[in-house]
Kinemage of the C-alpha trace (Angstrom):
@kinemage 1
@onewidth
@group {chain A} dominant
@subgroup {mainchain}
@vectorlist {calphas} color= white
{ca unk a 1} P 61.946 50.876 125.155
{ca unk a 2} L 58.721 50.886 127.123
{ca unk a 3} L 58.083 48.794 130.206
{ca unk a 4} L 55.344 46.894 128.343
{ca unk a 5} L 57.760 46.047 125.524
{ca unk a 6} L 60.388 44.792 127.989
{ca unk a 7} L 57.773 42.655 129.755
{ca unk a 8} L 56.581 41.209 126.436
{ca unk a 9} L 60.159 40.378 125.415
{ca unk a 10} L 60.820 38.723 128.791
{ca unk a 11} L 57.640 36.643 128.428
{ca unk a 12} L 58.578 35.464 124.936
{ca unk a 13} L 62.115 34.590 126.031
{ca unk a 14} L 60.769 32.629 129.002
{ca unk a 15} L 58.219 30.853 126.805
{ca unk a 16} L 60.802 29.661 124.281
{ca unk a 17} L 63.344 28.773 126.959
{ca unk a 18} L 60.702 26.673 128.748
{ca unk a 19} L 59.897 24.855 125.487
{ca unk a 20} L 63.583 23.976 125.218
{ca unk a 21} L 63.480 22.571 128.732
{ca unk a 22} L 60.550 20.289 127.913
{ca unk a 23} L 62.082 19.157 124.610
{ca unk a 24} L 65.160 18.163 126.574
{ca unk a 25} L 63.008 16.182 129.004
{ca unk a 26} L 61.279 14.326 126.157
{ca unk a 27} L 64.587 13.576 124.421
{ca unk a 28} L 65.993 12.202 127.686
{ca unk a 29} L 62.979 9.962 128.274
{ca unk a 30} L 63.034 8.640 124.716
{ca unk a 31} L 66.768 7.971 124.946
{ca unk a 32} L 66.272 6.101 128.227
{ca unk a 33} L 63.876 3.663 126.545
{ca unk a 34} L 66.292 3.116 123.653
{ca unk a 35} L 64.814 5.374 120.978
{ca unk a 36} L 67.407 7.221 118.890
{ca unk a 37} L 65.993 10.670 118.218
{ca unk a 38} L 68.830 11.761 115.975
{ca unk a 39} L 70.176 15.298 115.787
{ca unk a 40} L 68.127 17.744 117.827
{ca unk a 41} L 70.423 20.754 117.617
{ca unk a 42} L 68.496 23.428 115.743
{ca unk a 43} L 71.678 24.928 114.293
{ca unk a 44} L 72.596 21.550 112.800
{ca unk a 45} L 69.130 21.163 111.258
{ca unk a 46} L 68.921 24.612 109.618
{ca unk a 47} L 70.601 24.452 106.194
{ca unk a 48} L 73.311 26.950 105.332
{ca unk a 49} L 72.552 29.376 102.535
{ca unk a 50} L 75.489 27.921 100.629
{ca unk a 51} L 73.886 24.437 100.801
{ca unk a 52} L 70.680 25.595 99.104
């Protein structure tokens, strides 16, 4: 794997991990003001193939 490929993968991983961080911040703030945001776990939201 080339150095450029490893750098690109690291950037994408950091980008998505940072999005998760900010989603968590928003969920916390909404919860603090009494808004129920429901299920936010991506694995709970994605339907199983057997459910389709």
